[in-house]
Every structure is written in C-alpha cells, then in structure tokens.
C-alpha positions in Angstrom: 105.9 108.5 108.6 105.1 111.2 106.5 102.9 109.3 104.0 101.3 107.4 107.3 99.5 110.6 107.8 98.9 112.1 104.4 101.9 113.2 102.2 102.4 111.7 98.9 106.2 109.9 99.3 108.9 109.2 96.0 112.1 107.8 97.3 114.9 108.6 94.3 117.0 105.4 95.8 114.0 103.0 94.5 113.7 104.8 91.3 117.2 104.3 90.9 116.9 100.9 91.1 114.2 100.8 89.2 116.0 102.1 86.4 119.2 99.9 87.1 116.8 96.6 87.3 116.6 94.1 84.7 115.0 95.7 81.8 115.5 98.9 83.0 115.9 101.8 81.4 119.3 102.9 82.8 121.1 99.6 81.6 121.5 100.0 78.0 123.5 103.7 78.7 125.4 101.7 81.6 126.4 99.2 79.4 127.4 101.2 76.9 129.1 103.4 79.0 130.8 100.8 81.0 130.7 97.8 79.7 128.7 94.5 79.7 130.8 93.5 82.7 128.9 95.8 84.9 125.3 94.4 83.8 125.0 90.9 85.6 122.9 88.0 84.0 119.9 88.8 84.4 120.4 92.3 82.8 120.1 94.9 86.0 123.2 97.0 87.0 125.9 94.9 89.2 125.7 97.5 92.3 128.5 96.3 93.9 130.4 96.4 91.2 130.3 100.1 90.0 130.1 100.8 93.8 133.7 100.1 94.0 134.4 101.7 90.4 132.8 105.2 90.9 133.8 105.3 94.4 137.9 104.5 93.3 137.8 107.3 90.7 135.6 110.1 90.6 135.0 110.7 86.5 133.8 107.2 86.6 131.3 108.4 89.2 130.5 111.5 87.4 130.0 109.4 84.3 127.2 107.6 85.9 125.8 110.6 87.7 125.3 111.6 84.3 123.7 109.0 83.0 121.4 108.4 86.4 120.6 111.6 87.3 118.6 112.9 84.4 116.7 109.9 83.8 116.0 109.7 87.9 115.0 113.6 87.8 112.5 113.2 84.9 110.9 109.6 87.0 110.5 111.9 89.8 109.1 114.7 88.2 106.8 112.4 86.4 105.7 110.4 89.9 105.1 113.7 91.4 102.9 114.7 89.3 100.4 111.5 89.3 100.3 111.5 93.2 97.6 112.5 95.1 98.5 113.9 98.9 98.2 116.9 101.5 102.0 117.8 100.3 104.9 115.4 98.1 108.1 114.8 100.3 111.0 113.4 97.5 113.6 111.4 99.2 116.3 112.5 97.3 120.0 111.0 99.6 122.2 112.9 97.1 120.3 116.4 96.7 122.8 118.5 98.8 125.2 117.3 95.8 123.4 118.2 93.1 121.4 121.2 94.8 121.5 123.4 91.9 119.2 120.6 89.8 117.5 120.4 93.1 116.9 123.9 94.5 114.3 125.4 92.1 112.6 122.2 92.1 111.1 122.0 95.8 110.2 124.2 98.3 112.3 123.1 101.1 114.7 120.6 101.9 114.9 118.7 105.0 117.9 116.9 106.4 117.5 114.1 108.7 120.5 114.3 110.3 123.0 112.1 112.7 126.9 112.2 114.1 128.6 110.8 111.3 129.4 107.8 113.6 126.2 107.0 114.2 125.8 107.4 110.8 128.7 104.5 109.8 127.6 102.3 111.9 124.0 102.0 110.7 125.2 102.1 106.8 127.0 99.3 108.0 124.6 97.6 109.7 122.2 97.7 106.8 124.2 97.6 104.0 126.7 94.6 105.6 130.0 97.1 104.4 132.7 97.8 105.9 133.9 101.1 108.2 136.2 101.6 105.2 133.7 100.7 102.8 131.2 103.1 104.4 133.9 106.2 104.5 135.2 106.0 101.0 131.3 106.6 100.3 130.5 109.1 102.3 134.3 111.4 101.1 132.4 111.0 98.2 129.1 112.9 99.1 128.3 116.2 100.7 130.0 116.4 104.5 127.4 116.5 107.6 128.2 120.3 107.6 127.5 120.6 104.3 124.4 119.1 104.7 123.0 121.1 107.5 123.7 124.5 105.7 121.3 123.4 102.3 118.4 123.2 104.9 115.4 124.8 105.6 114.5 121.9 108.2 116.7 119.3 110.2 115.3 116.4 112.0 117.9 114.6 114.4 117.8 111.1 114.2 120.1 110.4 116.9 117.5 109.5 119.7 115.1 107.0 119.5 112.3 106.3 117.2 109.7 108.4 119.6 111.9 110.9 119.8 112.6 110.7 115.7 108.2 110.3 115.4 107.2 113.7 117.6 109.8 115.3 115.1 108.7 114.3 111.9 104.8 115.0 113.4 105.8 118.7 114.2 107.0 119.0 110.8 104.3 117.3 109.2 102.1 120.0 110.6 104.4 122.5 109.5 103.6 121.0 105.9 100.3 121.0 106.1 99.9 124.5 107.0 102.4 125.3 104.3 100.3 123.5 101.6 97.0 125.0 102.7 
C-alpha cells in the first residue's frame, strides 16, 4: 500500500531469495559452510533443508545469519541509495532480532502486529507448514512483546483489509510529513 502511494519499498526476504537463488552471491559461502547437500540441483539454497537444520540448532542458525545478514544489509543499502520515492521503506522481517545493526540505519520502526494465534494460522496457510513447524520458527524469533517494545509505530493487522488500509494511509501521511 505504501508503495502504491509513492514510497520506495525494499523487501529483505526478496533480497535473501535473490542472494540464495541459483547463482546467488551467498550460495558459495553457504555451500562451504553447510555442505553440498544444502544446495539443490539448480544451484540454489535448499530452503526447506536449511530451515530444518537452523531451527533445530541455534549455532547453525547463527552461522547462517553471519553469512546472510551482512550481504542482505549491504544489498538493502545499495538499493535504498538507488531508489526514488517520497521515502524508503525497508521490509525486514527479522529486524528486532538484529536491532543493533538496524537502529542507526532507520528513522522509524513500524511493526505490523496481530495476535500470535492469528499469526500462526496465517503462516500455516501461506507456507503450508504445520503448527509445530511454525511454532519452532517463532520460538527462534523475537517475541510479539519484544517487537512491540522496539516499535515507534504499530499497525494492527488483526482486522480486515479496509482497517489495515486506513491505518497504512495514516502512517503514509505521517511519513510524508516527516520526509519534508
């Protein structure tokens, strides 16, 4: 919605997929750190296999993050410099988990929030993962409370699309005013 209204939007997940896709910049380091079995026949990271490995072992997750996070951060910075818009929005799903790295790079942190149960159901529907898999992933991430404490702004995403759009429009207007 913000992009529709003139903001430049950069999605960290899309950047991560680019970096870990066939021929992606991160693939050689991932292959070396985790083994050939973590790379599929097309030369991309086997995301399902990696997800299973890193959410079962915190040390493995830290190794993965040590490879990916600097590359993602550098790519986001480069893209932000190249984009034109009223303001730039970085969509960073794990921002709170790496808050020290991001706090000085952003003006505001906006958290899009909904109750944990609703979040679990949405992830299950979107990704086809079991409730247990979703809960394992969520346990490895910042809690809802931690995200809310880090937020400068909160968008409530527990209602319908019209309610979300109304809140997003109010945020957009505040962001435009701050960008002047």
